[in-house]
C-alpha positions in Angstrom: 242.4 74.1 54.8 242.8 72.9 51.2 246.2 74.0 49.7 246.3 75.0 46.1 249.3 74.8 43.9 249.7 77.5 41.4 247.5 80.5 41.0 246.1 82.5 43.9 243.9 84.2 44.8 241.3 81.4 44.9 237.6 81.8 45.4 236.5 78.5 46.9 232.8 77.5 46.5 231.3 74.8 48.6 229.0 72.7 46.5 227.4 71.0 49.6 226.7 74.3 51.3 225.3 75.9 48.2 223.0 72.9 47.5 221.9 72.8 51.1 221.0 76.5 51.1 219.2 76.2 47.8 217.1 73.3 49.1 216.1 75.1 52.2 215.2 78.4 50.4 213.3 76.4 47.7 211.3 74.5 50.4 210.6 77.7 52.3 209.2 79.3 49.2 207.2 76.3 48.0 205.6 75.8 51.4 204.3 79.4 51.1 202.9 79.0 47.6 205.9 80.6 45.8 207.7 79.1 42.9 211.1 80.9 43.0 213.6 81.4 40.2 217.2 80.7 41.1 219.3 83.7 40.2 222.8 82.7 39.1 224.3 86.0 38.0 226.1 86.5 41.3 228.6 83.7 40.5 228.7 84.4 36.8 226.5 81.4 36.1 229.3 78.8 36.6 227.5 75.8 35.2 228.6 73.4 37.9 227.1 75.7 40.5 224.0 76.4 38.6 223.4 72.7 38.4 223.2 72.6 42.2 220.1 74.9 42.1 218.4 72.4 39.8 219.3 69.5 42.0 217.8 71.5 44.9 214.4 71.8 43.0 214.6 75.0 41.1 212.8 74.8 37.8 213.8 78.2 36.4 217.2 79.9 36.5 217.6 83.7 36.0 220.5 85.8 34.9 220.9 89.4 33.9 223.5 88.7 31.2 222.4 87.0 28.0 226.0 85.7 27.4 225.7 83.7 30.6 222.3 82.3 29.6 223.8 81.2 26.2 226.6 79.4 28.1 224.1 77.7 30.4 222.1 76.5 27.4 225.3 75.3 25.6 226.1 73.3 28.7 222.7 71.5 28.4 221.3 72.9 31.7 217.9 71.4 32.1 215.8 74.4 33.3 213.8 77.2 32.0 216.0 80.3 31.6 214.8 83.8 32.3 216.6 87.1 31.4 216.1 89.3 34.5 217.5 92.5 32.9 215.3 94.3 30.4 216.6 93.1 27.0 218.4 95.3 24.5 216.9 95.4 21.0 220.3 94.3 19.6 220.1 91.0 21.5 216.6 90.0 20.7 217.5 87.2 18.2 219.7 85.5 20.8 217.2 86.2 23.6 214.4 84.3 21.8 216.8 81.5 20.8 218.2 80.8 24.2 215.9 82.2 26.9 212.4 81.1 27.7 211.2 84.3 29.3 212.3 87.8 30.2 211.4 90.8 32.3 210.2 93.7 30.2 209.0 97.3 30.4 209.1 98.7 26.8 206.3 98.0 24.4 208.5 98.6 21.4 210.9 96.0 22.6 208.1 93.5 23.3 206.9 93.9 19.8 210.4 93.2 18.4 210.5 90.0 20.6 207.1 89.0 19.2 208.4 89.4 15.6 211.5 87.4 16.3 209.6 84.7 18.2 207.3 84.3 15.2 210.3 83.9 12.9 211.8 81.3 15.2 208.5 79.5 15.7 208.5 80.1 19.4 206.4 81.6 22.2 208.4 83.8 24.5 207.2 84.5 28.1 207.0 88.1 29.4 206.8 89.5 32.9 205.8 93.1 32.8 207.7 95.2 35.4 206.0 97.8 37.6 208.1 100.4 39.4 206.8 100.8 42.9 209.3 103.4 43.9 212.8 101.9 43.7 213.1 103.9 40.4 215.0 101.3 38.3 213.0 99.4 35.6 209.3 99.3 35.2 206.2 101.3 34.4 205.7 104.0 37.1 202.1 104.6 36.1 199.9 101.6 37.0 197.5 102.5 34.1 200.4 102.0 31.7 200.9 98.5 33.0 197.3 97.7 32.3 197.4 99.2 28.9 200.6 97.3 28.0 199.1 94.0 29.3 196.0 94.4 27.1 198.3 95.1 24.1 200.4 92.1 24.7 197.3 89.8 24.7 196.9 90.6 21.0 200.4 89.4 20.1 200.7 86.0 18.6 204.1 84.9 19.8 204.2 86.4 23.3 202.8 84.9 26.4 202.1 87.4 29.2 203.1 85.4 32.2 202.4 88.1 34.7 203.7 91.2 36.4 206.6 91.9 38.7 208.6 94.5 40.5 212.1 95.2 41.8 212.9 96.7 45.2 216.0 97.4 47.2 218.5 97.8 44.3 218.8 101.4 43.1 216.4 103.3 45.3 217.1 101.2 48.4 213.3 100.8 48.9 212.4 98.1 51.4 209.9 95.5 50.3 206.8 95.7 52.5 203.3 94.5 52.9 202.1 97.8 51.5 204.2 98.0 48.3 203.9 94.3 47.5 200.2 94.5 48.4 200.0 97.3 45.8 201.6 94.9 43.2 198.9 92.3 44.0 196.1 94.8 43.6 197.6 95.9 40.2 197.7 92.2 39.2 194.0 91.9 39.9 193.2 95.0 37.8 195.2 93.5 34.9 193.3 90.2 35.3 190.0 92.0 35.1 191.0 93.7 31.8 192.5 90.6 30.1 189.9 88.2 31.4 192.2 85.5 32.9 194.4 84.8 35.9 198.1 85.7 35.7 200.5 82.9 36.2 203.2 85.0 37.8 203.2 87.8 40.4 206.9 88.3 41.0 207.5 90.1 44.3 211.2 90.9 44.0 214.4 89.2 45.1 216.2 88.0 48.2 215.4 91.3 49.9 211.7 90.2 49.9 212.5 87.0 52.0 212.3 88.8 55.4 208.6 89.3 54.7 208.2 85.6 53.9 210.2 84.6 57.0 208.1 86.9 59.2 204.8 85.7 57.8 203.9 89.0 56.2 204.2 88.2 52.5 200.9 89.2 50.6 199.3 85.9 49.7 199.1 86.4 45.9 202.8 86.8 45.5 203.8 83.5 44.0 207.2 84.2 42.5 210.6 85.5 43.8 214.0 85.8 42.1 216.4 84.4 44.7 220.2 84.3 44.4 221.9 86.3 47.1 220.3 84.5 50.1 221.6 81.2 48.8 225.1 82.0 47.6 226.4 84.5 50.2 223.7 84.2 53.0 225.5 86.9 55.0 223.7 90.0 53.8 220.2 89.3 55.2 221.3 88.6 58.8 223.8 91.4 58.8 221.9 94.1 57.0 218.3 93.1 57.7 218.7 91.5 61.1 216.8 88.4 59.8 218.0 85.0 60.9 217.6 82.1 58.5 217.8 78.8 60.5 219.8 76.1 58.8 221.3 78.3 56.2 225.1 78.3 55.8 226.5 81.9 55.9 229.9 80.9 54.4 229.4 78.9 51.2 232.1 80.9 49.5 235.6 81.9 50.8 238.4 84.0 49.3 241.9 82.7 49.8 244.7 85.1 49.1 248.5 84.8 49.6 250.7 87.0 51.7 253.4 88.8 49.6 254.9 91.1 52.2 255.2 91.5 56.0 256.7 94.6 57.4 256.7 96.8 60.5 255.6 100.2 59.3 254.0 103.5 60.6 250.2 103.4 60.7 250.1 107.0 59.4 251.4 108.0 55.9 254.6 110.0 55.8 254.5 113.2 53.7 251.8 115.5 52.4 248.5 113.6 52.0 246.8 114.2 48.7 244.6 111.5 47.1 244.8 107.8 46.7 244.8 105.8 43.4 241.1 106.3 43.0 241.0 110.0 43.7 239.7 109.7 47.2 241.2 111.2 50.3 241.0 108.6 53.1 241.2 109.4 56.8 244.1 107.7 58.6 244.5 107.0 62.3 247.9 107.2 63.9 248.4 104.0 66.0 252.2 104.0 65.9 254.4 101.3 64.4 252.3 98.2 63.5 253.0 95.0 61.7 251.3 95.0 58.3 250.8 92.4 55.6 250.2 92.8 51.9 248.1 90.3 50.0 247.9 89.8 46.2 244.3 90.9 45.8 242.7 94.3 45.6 239.8 96.5 44.5 240.2 95.3 40.9 239.2 91.8 42.1 236.7 92.7 44.9 235.2 96.0 43.9 235.3 97.1 47.5 237.5 95.4 50.1 235.3 96.5 52.9 232.9 93.8 51.7 235.4 91.2 52.9 235.4 89.7 56.4 238.7 88.2 57.7 238.2 84.7 59.1 241.4 85.0 61.3 241.4 86.7 64.7 243.7 89.6 64.9 243.6 90.4 61.1 242.2 93.8 60.2 241.6 95.3 56.7 243.0 98.8 56.7 243.0 99.6 53.0 243.6 98.5 49.4 244.8 99.7 46.1 243.8 98.1 42.8 246.1 95.1 43.4 247.1 95.0 47.0 245.1 94.3 50.1 246.6 96.0 53.2 246.2 94.3 56.5 247.1 95.2 60.1 248.3 91.9 61.6 249.9 93.2 64.8 247.4 91.3 66.9 247.4 88.1 64.8 247.9 85.1 67.0 250.7 82.9 65.7 253.4 83.3 63.1 252.6 84.8 59.7 255.1 84.4 56.8 255.3 85.4 53.1 253.5 82.7 51.1 250.9 82.0 53.8 247.3 82.1 52.8 244.6 84.0 54.6 240.8 83.5 54.3 237.9 85.9 53.9 234.2 85.6 53.9 232.5 87.7 51.3 229.4 89.8 51.0 227.4 89.9 47.8 229.0 92.8 46.1 232.5 91.4 46.6 231.3 88.0 45.3 230.1 89.5 42.1 233.5 91.0 41.4 235.5 88.0 42.4 233.4 85.7 40.2 233.8 88.1 37.3 237.5 88.5 37.6 239.7 86.4 35.3 242.6 86.9 37.8 240.7 85.0 40.5 240.7 81.2 40.3 237.3 79.7 41.0 237.2 76.3 42.5 234.1 74.2 43.4 234.8 71.7 46.2 
């Protein structure tokens, strides 16, 4: 284990594992006629890590935060950059200046982008979003998608690249042959109306990969927005029961330092009310147990249940904003204040860790 002097907690990112995962996912997509965009928002678009996606073959990088797209451009990243959250009207000048394309669902916003692109002497690419039931962004009425597409064709500084959808984020809707097949049929209706073939039919994100792996992806889907399956690689096998041969599940690891070890009751003493977040947890009385506190908490991880201890005999039993509380009664070996314990992370914890200024990010 690499030892770090100075600041803990440390979020350690393996460059070799990220690049290997990116290469395998890119090759899987390309061999099935899909040109994926590498989504870098999960690790806050750390330029050194984003560069690994490009080395693996990705031609386009996607991010939901324009600030991170600006940083990538300022670091001279050699890739097309796509904003994958619907742009705010207030950020359109920067959007056109720094991003090559964006996902959109509001005609008024698209017209503003067209005006700004004309002023800057650019052509901005648009992917129109259709809502297939997840109820986040996109036109819910398919006829509105067609109407919007026809309107965009008349704009002089916008290029309608295609249509896309998002699934499995807000509404928890599972990508399927049926709903992505519906997207393909909608694309064909758009093509009939505008008289040309669309370049992009974007069938979602990492949650659409199980269809691809199982050979059930509708053939006209030619674009996916992939990040999670590359940078955490734990969620799909765990949540979707989909194995991805040759993919590292542990490209990132949280390392946090022990700040207290004590023998304590396992059940709180006194009248139980609410915790620091207004919740009323349920506690199990297991008698006196050895407990350890680590200098990391919900403020850093969002939800400590999305951490998985790498050490046998270490159990996460709770957390406050700044303290991770572990049961280490069954830990094999001696554990002392100052020792460092390691945790694998699921996607949601990774987002918080990479966004936290109090967590040191190290690429190795």
